[in-house]
N, C-alpha and C positions, 0 to 999 in steps of 0.2 A: 476301584469300582466298588460300590457297596451292594452287594447281592443278598443281603440277609432276608429281605421280604421275598425274594423269589425262592430262596431256600426254603422259607417258611411254607410258601404256597405249593411248592413241590411235595414237601412232606406232608402237607394236608392232602393232596392229590393222591398220593400213593399210600396214604395211611402208614407212614413209617415215622421214625424219629429223625430230627434235623441232622444228626451225626451220620447217618446212613445215606445222606444225598451227597453225590459227588458231581460237580460241574467240571467239564473238560475245558481245559485252559484255552485252546486254540479257538473255542466257539463262545467265549463269554459276552461278545457283542450281541450275538442272536439271544442269549439268555437273558440279558439285560432288557431286551424290548419285549420279553413274554410278560404278558400282564394278565392272562386268563388261565383257567385250568386246562382248556383245550390246547392252548400254545404250549404248556408244559408237557402234556401228553405227546404232542407232536415231536417236541424236542427229544423227549425219552425214546420214541421210536426211531428217530434218526441218529441216536447214540449221543447227543450233546450232553445229555443228564444220565448219570448212572446211579443205581440204588445198589448199595453194598450188601453183601450176604450177612446173616448174623453169625458172630463168631461166639464161642464158648458154649455154655451149657443151655440146651434149649428145653429140657425137661424142668418142669416147676416140681419142687419137692413139696409134696403135701404135708402141711403143718398139722400135727396132731393136736387135737383140741384139749386144751388143759383144763381140767375140771377141778375147782377148788371145793371145798367142803359145802359151800353155799349153793352150789349148782346141782348137786347130786339130789334129785327129788323123786326118783322112779319108786323107791320102796316106800316112802312116805304116802305117795298117792295110792299104791296099791292097798297099802295097810288101812288107809281110810276107807277106800271103796269097798273093801272086804267087811270092815266094821258096819258101814251103812247097809249092806246087803243083809248081812246076818240079823241085824237089828230089826229091819223092817219085816223080815220073815217071822221072827219070834214074836214081834208085836202082832203081827196079823193073826198068828195062830192062837196066841192068847186071847185076842179079841173074839175071835171064833168060839173059843171054849167058854167065854163070858156069856156071850149071847146064848149059847145052848143051855147054860145054866149048869155046867160041869163043874165050874169052880166058884168059890166064894168072892165077895168083893175084896175082903182082906189078903186072900191069897193072890188074887189078881194084882193088888197094888204091891205086894211083896216081889212077885215075880217081875213086874215092871221096873222096880228099883234094881233088881239083880241083873236084868237085860241091859240097864243103862250103864251099870258097873262092869258089864262084860264078863259076868260070871259064868255064862253058858257058852260052851264051845260049838254047840250045833242043836238042831231042833230035838233031837233024841235026847240030849243032855237035858233040855228043859222038860221034856215029857217025864223022865226019871224024876226029877226034883219034884214035879206036881204030883206024881204018885206017891212019893214018900211023905209029902206035906198033907195028905188027905187023912 
């Protein structure tokens, strides 16, 4: 008697693997006639079909994510973000000074180049440079 299709149907019905489904030998004729999920459920309730318990280790071991060199990005992103923030701040300050007429065009150009080359660590550092260059 080939009951592989019935076993597959039972496995799908109870959402378990085929290996966990066990048919009772005395009631194989009834199981063979079952063609729907409802039939399978009824046979399970009457005890013609059994579902084995899970054996062995139930806990899944969480695999630690391995990070290779190419996947470590955090530091670079932060470095770039900090550079962009500082550059924008310094350029805005410099533009304001130029509009007020407090610095010459030559000093403005030199300071812009130095901002681009990341020579200033902060706004106060830029202010010191501008005072010295006057």
